[in-house]
N, C-alpha and C positions, 0 to 999 in steps of 0.2 A: 647525440643525446636524445633520449626518447621524449616525445611531447607529452606533457601532463594531460590526463584525461579531464575533460570539463565535467562539472556537476551534471549538466544536461545529458552528456554521454553516459555517465554512471547511472542516472535515473532511467534512461532508455533501456539499458541493459537489465537493470533491476525489474522494470516492467515486463520485459520479455521473459525473465525467469519466473515472475509471478504467473504469467499466462501459462507457461509450461507446467507449473505446479498445479494450477487449476485443472489442467488436462490430465493430471496424474503422472506426468513425466518428470518424476523427481530427480532422477539421475541426470537427465538432460538439463534441468533447471540448475543443478549444482555446477555443471560444467560451464554454463552461461555465466553464473555468478562469479566464477573464478576469473572471468575477464576483467572484473572491476579490481583495480589495484588495492591490495591490502594497505591500510594506513601504516606508515613506517613503525609506529610504536607497537602495533599488533604483530607485524612481521618479525620485529625484534623479539617480542615475547614468545612467539611461536618457535623461533629458532632456538631460544634458550630452553623452552619447556618440551618441545616436540622434536627438535633437531633439524638441521639444515636439510638433511636427506628427505624428511617428510615434506618440506616445502617444495623441494625439487621434484620429487616423485609425483606429487599431487597436482602439479601444474598451476600453482597460484601465481597471479600476476604480482610481481615484486618491483615493478617499475618505480613506484614512489619511494620505496625503501632504498633502491639502488641510487636514486637521485639524491636522497638525503644522506645516506651512509657511504656511498661510493660503490663502484661496480663489483668489488670483490668482498663486500661486507659479509656475504653469506658463507664464504669459505674461510674467513679469518677466525 
């Protein structure tokens, strides 16, 4: 079972993304931001509105959604 990311870890990733944005590295910042797990409610919304394939192809961290909805929630 994946370990839940702490708030401190999420904030550290967010700060790194902000620094990259300040440097004009917007694509790199987005990739770093994707390391922060999407909240389960947002992942569920994105699956419904944008499709599971969107989430898979774009590399979003779905660990918290998998923890809440089960490991196969995305393909159900």
